KEDREN-563349 format. One line per field, with one value per atom (N, C-alpha, C): residue number from 1; residue in one letter; atom name; x, y, z. Coordinates in nm, 2 decimals. Example, Ala and Ser with C-alpha at 12.3 -4.5 7.8 and 13.67 -1.06 7.14 Angstrom:
REM residues 2
i: 1;1;1;2;2;2
aa: a;a;a;s;s;s
at: N;CA;C;N;CA;C
px: 1.32;1.23;1.32;1.28;1.37;1.29
py: -0.57;-0.45;-0.33;-0.22;-0.11;0.00
pz: 0.78;0.78;0.78;0.71;0.71;0.79
This chain:
REM residues 123
i: 1;1;1;2;2;2;3;3;3;4;4;4;5;5;5;6;6;6;7;7;7;8;8;8;9;9;9;10;10;10;11;11;11;12;12;12;13;13;13;14;14;14;15;15;15;16;16;16;17;17;17;18;18;18;19;19;19;20;20;20;21;21;21;22;22;22;23;23;23;24;24;24;25;25;25;26;26;26;27;27;27;28;28;28;29;29;29;30;30;30;31;31;31;32;32;32;33;33;33;34;34;34;35;35;35;36;36;36;37;37;37;38;38;38;39;39;39;40;40;40;41;41;41;42;42;42;43;43;43;44;44;44;45;45;45;46;46;46;47;47;47;48;48;48;49;49;49;50;50;50;51;51;51;52;52;52;53;53;53;54;54;54;55;55;55;56;56;56;57;57;57;58;58;58;59;59;59;60;60;60;61;61;61;62;62;62;63;63;63;64;64;64;65;65;65;66;66;66;67;67;67;68;68;68;69;69;69;70;70;70;71;71;71;72;72;72;73;73;73;74;74;74;75;75;75;76;76;76;77;77;77;78;78;78;79;79;79;80;80;80;81;81;81;82;82;82;83;83;83;84;84;84;85;85;85;86;86;86;87;87;87;88;88;88;89;89;89;90;90;90;91;91;91;92;92;92;93;93;93;94;94;94;95;95;95;96;96;96;97;97;97;98;98;98;99;99;99;100;100;100;101;101;101;102;102;102;103;103;103;104;104;104;105;105;105;106;106;106;107;107;107;108;108;108;109;109;109;110;110;110;111;111;111;112;112;112;113;113;113;114;114;114;115;115;115;116;116;116;117;117;117;118;118;118;119;119;119;120;120;120;121;121;121;122;122;122;123;123;123
aa: x;x;x;x;x;x;x;x;x;x;x;x;x;x;x;x;x;x;x;x;x;x;x;x;x;x;x;x;x;x;x;x;x;x;x;x;x;x;x;x;x;x;x;x;x;x;x;x;x;x;x;x;x;x;x;x;x;x;x;x;x;x;x;x;x;x;x;x;x;x;x;x;x;x;x;x;x;x;x;x;x;x;x;x;x;x;x;x;x;x;x;x;x;x;x;x;x;x;x;x;x;x;x;x;x;x;x;x;x;x;x;x;x;x;x;x;x;x;x;x;x;x;x;x;x;x;x;x;x;x;x;x;x;x;x;x;x;x;x;x;x;x;x;x;x;x;x;x;x;x;x;x;x;x;x;x;x;x;x;x;x;x;x;x;x;x;x;x;x;x;x;x;x;x;x;x;x;x;x;x;x;x;x;x;x;x;x;x;x;x;x;x;x;x;x;x;x;x;x;x;x;x;x;x;x;x;x;x;x;x;x;x;x;x;x;x;x;x;x;x;x;x;x;x;x;x;x;x;x;x;x;x;x;x;x;x;x;x;x;x;x;x;x;x;x;x;x;x;x;x;x;x;x;x;x;x;x;x;x;x;x;x;x;x;x;x;x;x;x;x;x;x;x;x;x;x;x;x;x;x;x;x;x;x;x;x;x;x;x;x;x;x;x;x;x;x;x;x;x;x;x;x;x;x;x;x;x;x;x;x;x;x;x;x;x;x;x;x;x;x;x;x;x;x;x;x;x;x;x;x;x;x;x;x;x;x;x;x;x;x;x;x;x;x;x;x;x;x;x;x;x;x;x;x;x;x;x;x;x;x;x;x;x;x;x;x;x;x;x
at: N;CA;C;N;CA;C;N;CA;C;N;CA;C;N;CA;C;N;CA;C;N;CA;C;N;CA;C;N;CA;C;N;CA;C;N;CA;C;N;CA;C;N;CA;C;N;CA;C;N;CA;C;N;CA;C;N;CA;C;N;CA;C;N;CA;C;N;CA;C;N;CA;C;N;CA;C;N;CA;C;N;CA;C;N;CA;C;N;CA;C;N;CA;C;N;CA;C;N;CA;C;N;CA;C;N;CA;C;N;CA;C;N;CA;C;N;CA;C;N;CA;C;N;CA;C;N;CA;C;N;CA;C;N;CA;C;N;CA;C;N;CA;C;N;CA;C;N;CA;C;N;CA;C;N;CA;C;N;CA;C;N;CA;C;N;CA;C;N;CA;C;N;CA;C;N;CA;C;N;CA;C;N;CA;C;N;CA;C;N;CA;C;N;CA;C;N;CA;C;N;CA;C;N;CA;C;N;CA;C;N;CA;C;N;CA;C;N;CA;C;N;CA;C;N;CA;C;N;CA;C;N;CA;C;N;CA;C;N;CA;C;N;CA;C;N;CA;C;N;CA;C;N;CA;C;N;CA;C;N;CA;C;N;CA;C;N;CA;C;N;CA;C;N;CA;C;N;CA;C;N;CA;C;N;CA;C;N;CA;C;N;CA;C;N;CA;C;N;CA;C;N;CA;C;N;CA;C;N;CA;C;N;CA;C;N;CA;C;N;CA;C;N;CA;C;N;CA;C;N;CA;C;N;CA;C;N;CA;C;N;CA;C;N;CA;C;N;CA;C;N;CA;C;N;CA;C;N;CA;C;N;CA;C;N;CA;C;N;CA;C;N;CA;C;N;CA;C;N;CA;C;N;CA;C;N;CA;C;N;CA;C;N;CA;C;N;CA;C;N;CA;C;N;CA;C;N;CA;C;N;CA;C;N;CA;C;N;CA;C;N;CA;C;N;CA;C;N;CA;C
px: 3.20;3.12;3.04;3.04;2.97;2.82;2.75;2.61;2.58;2.66;2.64;2.65;2.75;2.78;2.66;2.61;2.50;2.38;2.35;2.24;2.25;2.36;2.38;2.36;2.41;2.38;2.24;2.17;2.02;1.95;1.98;1.92;1.95;2.07;2.11;2.03;2.02;1.95;1.80;1.74;1.60;1.57;1.66;1.64;1.65;1.75;1.76;1.64;1.59;1.47;1.35;1.33;1.22;1.24;1.36;1.39;1.36;1.41;1.39;1.24;1.17;1.03;0.95;0.98;0.92;0.94;1.06;1.09;1.00;0.99;0.92;0.77;0.71;0.57;0.55;0.63;0.62;0.63;0.73;0.74;0.63;0.57;0.45;0.34;0.33;0.21;0.24;0.37;0.39;0.42;0.46;0.51;0.40;0.29;0.18;0.06;0.01;-0.10;-0.23;-0.24;-0.37;-0.36;-0.36;-0.33;-0.46;-0.57;-0.69;-0.80;-0.90;-1.01;-1.09;-1.13;-1.22;-1.36;-1.43;-1.57;-1.65;-1.74;-1.83;-1.78;-1.66;-1.61;-1.62;-1.68;-1.71;-1.65;-1.61;-1.56;-1.41;-1.36;-1.22;-1.19;-1.28;-1.26;-1.25;-1.34;-1.33;-1.19;-1.14;-1.01;-0.89;-0.90;-0.79;-0.79;-0.90;-0.91;-0.86;-0.91;-0.88;-0.73;-0.66;-0.52;-0.44;-0.48;-0.41;-0.27;-0.17;-0.03;0.02;-0.05;-0.01;-0.05;-0.13;-0.17;-0.05;-0.03;0.08;0.04;-0.08;-0.12;-0.24;-0.29;-0.39;-0.35;-0.36;-0.33;-0.45;-0.45;-0.56;-0.51;-0.60;-0.56;-0.69;-0.66;-0.77;-0.78;-0.90;-0.92;-1.05;-1.05;-1.17;-1.25;-1.18;-1.24;-1.29;-1.27;-1.31;-1.19;-1.21;-1.10;-1.12;-1.03;-1.04;-0.94;-0.96;-0.87;-0.81;-0.68;-0.61;-0.55;-0.60;-0.55;-0.45;-0.33;-0.22;-0.18;-0.14;-0.09;0.06;0.11;0.24;0.25;0.37;0.39;0.35;0.30;0.26;0.36;0.47;0.57;0.71;0.81;0.94;1.00;0.98;1.04;0.94;0.83;0.73;0.77;0.72;0.76;0.66;0.56;0.47;0.38;0.31;0.22;0.09;0.02;-0.12;-0.20;-0.30;-0.37;-0.52;-0.60;-0.75;-0.80;-0.88;-0.93;-1.07;-1.09;-1.23;-1.28;-1.41;-1.48;-1.48;-1.52;-1.53;-1.62;-1.71;-1.80;-1.74;-1.62;-1.55;-1.59;-1.64;-1.68;-1.58;-1.55;-1.46;-1.50;-1.41;-1.44;-1.34;-1.22;-1.12;-1.00;-0.90;-0.78;-0.67;-0.55;-0.44;-0.34;-0.28;-0.18;-0.05;-0.02;0.10;0.08;0.07;0.04;0.14;0.26;0.37;0.38;0.33;0.34;0.21;0.10;-0.02;-0.13;-0.22;-0.33;-0.44;-0.53;-0.64;-0.72;-0.78;-0.85;-0.98;-1.06;-1.19;-1.18;-1.11;-1.11;-0.99;-0.89;-0.77;-0.68;-0.69;-0.61;-0.47;-0.37;-0.23;-0.16;-0.13;-0.07;0.07;0.15;0.29;0.32;0.23;0.26;0.23;0.21;0.18;0.05;-0.04;-0.17;-0.27;-0.23;-0.31;-0.23;-0.31;-0.25;-0.26;-0.15;-0.16;-0.18;-0.27;-0.30;-0.25;-0.24;-0.19;-0.31;-0.43;-0.55;-0.54
py: 3.44;3.38;3.50;3.50;3.61;3.58;3.68;3.67;3.57;3.57;3.47;3.33;3.31;3.17;3.12;3.22;3.18;3.15;3.24;3.22;3.08;3.04;2.91;2.80;2.81;2.71;2.69;2.80;2.80;2.73;2.77;2.70;2.56;2.51;2.37;2.30;2.35;2.29;2.28;2.39;2.38;2.28;2.27;2.16;2.02;2.00;1.87;1.84;1.93;1.91;1.87;1.94;1.91;1.77;1.73;1.60;1.49;1.51;1.41;1.40;1.51;1.51;1.44;1.47;1.40;1.25;1.21;1.07;1.00;1.06;1.01;1.00;1.10;1.09;0.99;0.98;0.88;0.74;0.71;0.58;0.53;0.63;0.60;0.54;0.59;0.55;0.42;0.38;0.27;0.13;0.13;0.01;-0.10;-0.08;-0.17;-0.09;-0.15;-0.07;-0.09;-0.19;-0.21;-0.18;-0.05;0.00;0.04;0.05;0.10;0.00;-0.01;-0.11;-0.07;-0.17;-0.15;-0.14;-0.05;-0.03;-0.16;-0.20;-0.31;-0.45;-0.46;-0.59;-0.61;-0.72;-0.74;-0.87;-0.96;-1.09;-1.11;-1.21;-1.24;-1.29;-1.37;-1.42;-1.31;-1.21;-1.09;-1.03;-1.01;-0.94;-1.03;-1.16;-1.24;-1.24;-1.25;-1.25;-1.12;-1.01;-0.87;-0.85;-0.89;-0.87;-0.95;-1.06;-1.14;-1.17;-1.13;-1.17;-1.07;-0.97;-0.89;-0.95;-1.06;-1.13;-1.20;-1.18;-1.24;-1.33;-1.34;-1.44;-1.39;-1.49;-1.46;-1.51;-1.42;-1.45;-1.43;-1.49;-1.48;-1.42;-1.35;-1.30;-1.30;-1.31;-1.30;-1.17;-1.12;-0.99;-1.00;-0.97;-0.98;-1.11;-1.22;-1.35;-1.39;-1.30;-1.33;-1.35;-1.43;-1.45;-1.37;-1.29;-1.21;-1.25;-1.23;-1.26;-1.14;-1.15;-1.03;-1.08;-1.03;-1.06;-0.95;-0.99;-0.90;-0.90;-0.78;-0.77;-0.73;-0.67;-0.62;-0.49;-0.45;-0.32;-0.21;-0.11;0.01;0.12;0.10;0.20;0.13;0.19;0.13;0.10;0.19;0.17;0.14;0.07;0.03;-0.08;-0.09;-0.19;-0.31;-0.30;-0.41;-0.39;-0.49;-0.48;-0.41;-0.38;-0.34;-0.46;-0.43;-0.53;-0.50;-0.60;-0.58;-0.67;-0.62;-0.69;-0.74;-0.87;-0.93;-0.98;-0.96;-1.01;-1.16;-1.21;-1.36;-1.42;-1.34;-1.39;-1.39;-1.33;-1.32;-1.20;-1.09;-0.97;-0.86;-0.78;-0.67;-0.57;-0.53;-0.43;-0.32;-0.34;-0.24;-0.26;-0.17;-0.18;-0.09;-0.11;-0.02;-0.03;0.08;0.08;0.02;0.01;-0.05;-0.11;-0.24;-0.30;-0.28;-0.25;-0.22;-0.08;0.01;0.15;0.22;0.19;0.27;0.19;0.25;0.18;0.16;0.08;0.06;0.19;0.21;0.33;0.35;0.25;0.27;0.24;0.13;0.08;0.13;0.18;0.23;0.12;-0.01;-0.11;-0.10;-0.11;-0.10;-0.23;-0.30;-0.44;-0.44;-0.33;-0.33;-0.33;-0.30;-0.29;-0.42;-0.53;-0.66;-0.67;-0.59;-0.59;-0.69;-0.77;-0.88;-1.01;-1.12;-1.25;-1.32;-1.33;-1.40;-1.55;-1.61;-1.75;-1.82;-1.95;-2.02;-2.10;-2.06;-2.13;-2.13
pz: -0.23;-0.33;-0.40;-0.53;-0.60;-0.61;-0.65;-0.67;-0.78;-0.88;-0.99;-0.95;-0.87;-0.81;-0.72;-0.64;-0.55;-0.64;-0.74;-0.83;-0.90;-0.95;-1.02;-0.92;-0.80;-0.70;-0.66;-0.65;-0.62;-0.74;-0.86;-0.98;-0.99;-0.96;-0.96;-0.85;-0.73;-0.62;-0.66;-0.72;-0.76;-0.86;-0.96;-1.07;-1.01;-0.92;-0.86;-0.78;-0.71;-0.63;-0.71;-0.83;-0.92;-0.98;-1.01;-1.07;-0.97;-0.85;-0.74;-0.71;-0.70;-0.67;-0.78;-0.91;-1.02;-1.02;-1.00;-1.00;-0.89;-0.77;-0.66;-0.70;-0.76;-0.80;-0.90;-1.00;-1.11;-1.05;-0.97;-0.92;-0.83;-0.76;-0.67;-0.76;-0.88;-0.96;-1.04;-1.06;-1.14;-1.08;-0.95;-0.89;-0.89;-0.82;-0.82;-0.88;-0.98;-1.05;-0.98;-0.89;-0.83;-0.68;-0.65;-0.52;-0.44;-0.51;-0.45;-0.48;-0.39;-0.41;-0.53;-0.61;-0.73;-0.68;-0.75;-0.72;-0.76;-0.67;-0.71;-0.67;-0.63;-0.60;-0.45;-0.41;-0.27;-0.20;-0.28;-0.22;-0.24;-0.17;-0.18;-0.32;-0.37;-0.51;-0.61;-0.60;-0.69;-0.69;-0.57;-0.55;-0.60;-0.57;-0.62;-0.77;-0.84;-0.98;-1.04;-0.98;-1.03;-1.01;-0.91;-0.89;-0.99;-1.04;-1.14;-1.10;-1.18;-1.14;-1.04;-0.99;-0.88;-0.75;-0.75;-0.63;-0.56;-0.43;-0.37;-0.26;-0.22;-0.12;-0.03;0.05;0.15;0.28;0.38;0.52;0.60;0.72;0.81;0.95;1.01;1.15;1.24;1.36;1.46;1.53;1.54;1.61;1.68;1.81;1.89;1.87;1.86;1.85;1.72;1.62;1.48;1.39;1.28;1.19;1.06;1.03;0.91;0.80;0.68;0.57;0.51;0.47;0.41;0.28;0.17;0.04;0.00;-0.03;-0.06;-0.21;-0.25;-0.39;-0.38;-0.49;-0.49;-0.41;-0.36;-0.30;-0.39;-0.34;-0.43;-0.43;-0.36;-0.36;-0.36;-0.42;-0.43;-0.29;-0.20;-0.07;0.04;0.00;0.10;0.19;0.31;0.40;0.39;0.31;0.29;0.17;0.13;0.01;0.03;-0.07;-0.07;-0.01;0.08;0.14;0.14;0.11;0.12;0.23;0.32;0.44;0.41;0.46;0.44;0.57;0.59;0.71;0.72;0.84;0.85;0.75;0.69;0.59;0.45;0.44;0.31;0.23;0.30;0.23;0.25;0.15;0.16;0.26;0.36;0.46;0.47;0.42;0.44;0.36;0.35;0.27;0.32;0.28;0.31;0.19;0.15;0.04;0.08;0.21;0.26;0.40;0.41;0.53;0.64;0.60;0.69;0.75;0.67;0.71;0.75;0.68;0.70;0.76;0.85;0.90;0.79;0.81;0.71;0.70;0.58;0.56;0.64;0.66;0.73;0.88;0.92;1.06;1.13;1.06;1.13;1.19;1.14;1.20;1.15;1.24;1.20;1.23;1.12;1.13;1.17;1.15;1.18;1.33;1.41;1.55;1.63;1.56;1.62;1.70;1.66;1.73;1.67;1.58;1.53;1.55;1.56;1.57;1.44;1.36;1.23;1.25;1.17;1.17;1.04;1.05;0.93;0.86;0.89;0.83;0.68
């Protein structure tokens, strides 16, 4: 293989890498537009209203004898295993969140829902 052929292959590989990386970055930003908690919103009602048509439901789970609510939106990544989720205390106040309930632990408390360490309720 000549130097020119190696050079062309390296350039093609580099261009493909840039294209794939760019597509990945762009798609991460566009899938769900409401992936991060909004400043100043504290209640379940605030988040349900803010999510609008990206709201996908509210689920409940028990942990240490207390019942918490999880308000979910649309997935924030094309290949995510779960939706964005906002966690609320038994009093209905915002306490934590995760961009992907199936892959990532919550930001503040480090709760990981994908490992079955919470008991989902149908309340």
